[in-house]
VOGU-3710 file (C-alpha; in Angstrom, 3 decimals, decimal comma):
1> xxxxxxxxxx> 71,471/51,847/27,926  69,158/50,315/30,497  66,671/53,191/30,144  66,642/52,825/26,373  65,934/49,097/26,670  63,103/49,736/29,120  61,546/52,353/26,820  61,698/49,909/23,917  59,929/47,251/25,936  57,329/49,745/27,179
11> xxxxxxxxxx> 56,625/50,913/23,620  56,277/47,318/22,491  53,797/46,530/25,272  51,870/49,751/24,509  51,576/48,792/20,852  50,415/45,301/21,827  47,839/46,861/24,159  46,514/49,112/21,386  46,339/46,142/19,024  44,422/44,086/21,601
21> xxxxxxxxxx> 42,052/46,992/22,228  41,368/47,302/18,503  40,714/43,579/18,280  38,423/43,773/21,314  36,428/46,595/19,726  36,161/44,581/16,532  35,011/41,517/18,482  32,426/43,547/20,412  31,086/45,036/17,168  30,891/41,573/15,628
31> xxxxxxxxxx> 29,071/40,345/18,710  26,615/43,239/18,490  25,908/42,548/14,821  25,539/38,826/15,567  22,975/39,620/18,242  21,018/41,763/15,798  21,079/38,947/13,232  20,072/36,435/15,943  17,096/38,591/16,882  16,030/38,643/13,229
41> xxxxxxxxxx> 16,523/34,880/12,966  14,496/34,319/16,122  11,709/36,484/14,701  11,756/34,522/11,434  11,816/31,207/13,310  8,897/32,258/15,501  6,954/33,351/12,423  7,660/30,062/10,633  6,667/28,088/13,731  3,465/30,103/14,066
51> xxxxxxxxxx> 2,550/29,554/10,415  3,456/25,855/10,618  1,350/25,429/13,749  -1,561/27,224/12,086  -1,273/25,039/8,981  -1,057/21,883/11,093  -4,064/22,952/13,146  -6,132/23,701/10,044  -5,027/20,414/8,500  -5,913/18,499/11,646
61> xxxxxxxxxx> -9,318/20,155/11,936  -10,093/19,506/8,258  -9,110/15,834/8,372  -10,671/15,297/11,782  -14,002/16,785/10,694  -14,097/14,714/7,499  -13,298/11,442/9,257  -15,702/12,190/12,124  -18,513/12,901/9,668  -17,907/9,569/7,924
71> xxxxxxxxxx> -17,800/7,755/11,262  -21,091/9,289/12,431  -22,754/8,548/9,099  -22,069/4,823/9,412  -22,123/4,373/13,195  -24,966/6,475/14,511  -24,476/5,071/17,995  -21,023/6,728/18,115  -22,253/10,327/17,935  -20,312/11,203/21,084
81> xxxxxxxxxx> -17,023/9,983/19,566  -14,909/12,131/17,275  -11,664/11,704/15,365  -8,737/13,920/16,360  -5,472/14,681/14,578  -2,830/15,961/17,007  0,732/17,113/16,360  3,645/17,034/18,768  7,410/17,576/18,470  9,504/14,424/18,671
91> xxxxxxxxxx> 13,278/14,222/18,124  13,415/17,480/16,226  10,502/16,554/13,976  6,732/16,826/14,101  4,810/13,658/14,868  1,167/13,163/13,959  -1,132/11,262/16,306  -4,482/9,840/15,187  -6,913/9,228/18,011  -10,578/8,538/18,688
101> xxxxxxxxxx> -11,892/10,722/21,516  -14,896/9,628/23,556  -17,454/11,827/25,282  -15,467/11,594/28,518  -12,334/12,826/26,788  -10,588/9,465/26,801  -8,374/8,792/23,792  -8,012/5,479/22,028  -5,817/4,429/19,140  -7,906/3,515/16,057
111> xxxxxxxxxx> -6,170/0,127/15,924  -7,774/-0,687/19,266  -11,243/0,184/17,935  -11,180/-1,758/14,691  -13,845/-4,314/15,582  -17,046/-4,199/13,556  -15,602/-2,211/10,680  -14,784/1,041/12,497  -11,260/1,060/11,158  -12,514/0,373/7,621
121> xxxxxxxxxx> -14,597/3,546/7,792  -11,758/5,598/9,266  -9,264/4,308/6,700  -11,532/5,204/3,784  -12,125/8,727/5,085  -8,386/9,221/5,677  -7,606/8,113/2,127  -10,096/10,646/0,799  -8,671/13,431/2,960  -5,093/12,714/1,867
131> xxxxxxxxxx> -6,138/12,495/-1,776  -7,851/15,894/-1,612  -4,789/17,471/-0,005  -2,323/15,944/-2,461  -4,090/15,936/-5,831  -6,071/18,457/-7,886  -9,702/17,545/-8,476  -9,300/16,133/-11,993  -6,719/13,579/-10,822  -8,492/12,366/-7,689
141> xxxxxxxxxx> -9,119/8,677/-8,309  -9,389/5,749/-5,919  -9,445/2,021/-6,591  -10,922/0,254/-3,570  -11,130/-3,510/-3,163  -13,782/-4,294/-0,556  -13,119/-1,217/1,601  -15,824/-2,278/4,078  -15,216/-6,014/4,202  -15,231/-6,105/8,021
151> xxxxxxxxxx> -18,490/-4,168/8,216  -21,352/-6,582/8,878  -25,101/-6,058/8,692  -27,316/-4,643/5,964  -27,868/-1,299/7,712  -24,157/-0,666/8,258  -23,308/-1,665/4,689  -26,055/0,561/3,330  -24,852/3,530/5,361  -21,227/2,888/4,400
161> xxxxxxxxxx> -21,943/2,821/0,686  -24,149/5,897/0,994  -21,341/7,667/2,862  -18,848/6,570/0,194  -20,968/8,021/-2,626  -21,644/11,283/-0,770  -17,989/11,711/0,176  -16,707/11,121/-3,341  -19,337/13,425/-4,810  -18,611/16,219/-2,309
171> xxxxxxxxxx> -14,817/16,024/-2,652  -14,725/15,483/-6,407  -13,269/11,980/-6,223  -13,805/9,280/-8,830  -13,682/5,756/-7,486  -13,872/2,192/-8,686  -15,171/0,094/-5,807  -15,506/-3,667/-5,402  -18,142/-4,537/-2,810  -18,939/-8,136/-1,892
181> xxxxxxxxxx> -22,150/-9,465/-0,370  -22,104/-12,737/1,503  -25,692/-13,893/1,641  -28,983/-13,530/-0,202  -30,597/-11,366/2,471  -27,761/-8,866/2,198  -27,319/-9,192/-1,563  -28,450/-5,670/-2,467  -27,512/-3,863/0,756  -26,447/-0,329/-0,046
191> xxxxxxxxxx> -26,745/-0,551/-3,811  -29,908/1,534/-3,851  -27,905/4,325/-2,223  -26,022/4,726/-5,486  -28,905/4,775/-7,928  -29,950/8,375/-7,317  -26,516/9,816/-8,022  -25,723/11,001/-11,531  -22,629/9,413/-12,987  -22,718/6,518/-10,552
201> xxxxxxxxxx> -22,798/3,111/-12,265  -23,419/-0,144/-10,447  -22,626/-3,566/-11,877  -23,310/-6,920/-10,279  -20,844/-9,734/-10,968  -22,418/-13,147/-10,462  -20,438/-16,390/-10,547  -22,002/-19,031/-12,786  -19,281/-21,653/-12,673  -15,582/-22,276/-12,265
211> xxxxxxxxxx> -13,812/-19,135/-13,521  -17,063/-18,059/-15,145  -19,126/-15,000/-14,289  -21,903/-12,803/-15,591  -21,843/-8,996/-15,340  -25,191/-7,310/-15,036  -25,909/-3,579/-14,926  -28,003/-2,694/-11,884  -30,787/-0,219/-12,597  -33,354/1,491/-10,427
//
């Protein structure tokens, strides 16, 4: 009787062992398949990250070159400065940094370099870059109310308006721009830069009294 009971217990334990071994084999096979899938996922993730980095780099170079060109057109004394668009991971997302880089490699935030109309020029070029990236050519339209209001001096205003016309013409952007002059000496600063461009119309609005004005077409 005792032997029979022992055999029954031994058989039970043997069956449990076989069941555990089968489960272990199944778990090991599942682990192997999971590792294969993980390798594939890692490869896909690396590919996506590579493509995303490439796209971000191309985007940054495109925007940076456009903004730098606009900056150099208006501020010729800043030829050694260029605009940089950098990307960095932050809290699981990608953060974009906009910086001005000097000849010595020092970086400055555009907000810290806004005196004299620098930021006005940068902001206009950034608007154009974003518009080109977001909209097809036929729907690229900007309405700008005194985009260079902090830019002083006839030469700077002339260069800014010339840069505006060239940028819009090159990128296929239509724009309606309000530009204000503050004194008689600077009354026509930059307007001649628009006369030689086909499809560019210039109108001068002159106040004649309280809530009264006269609109005159400016010709060559």
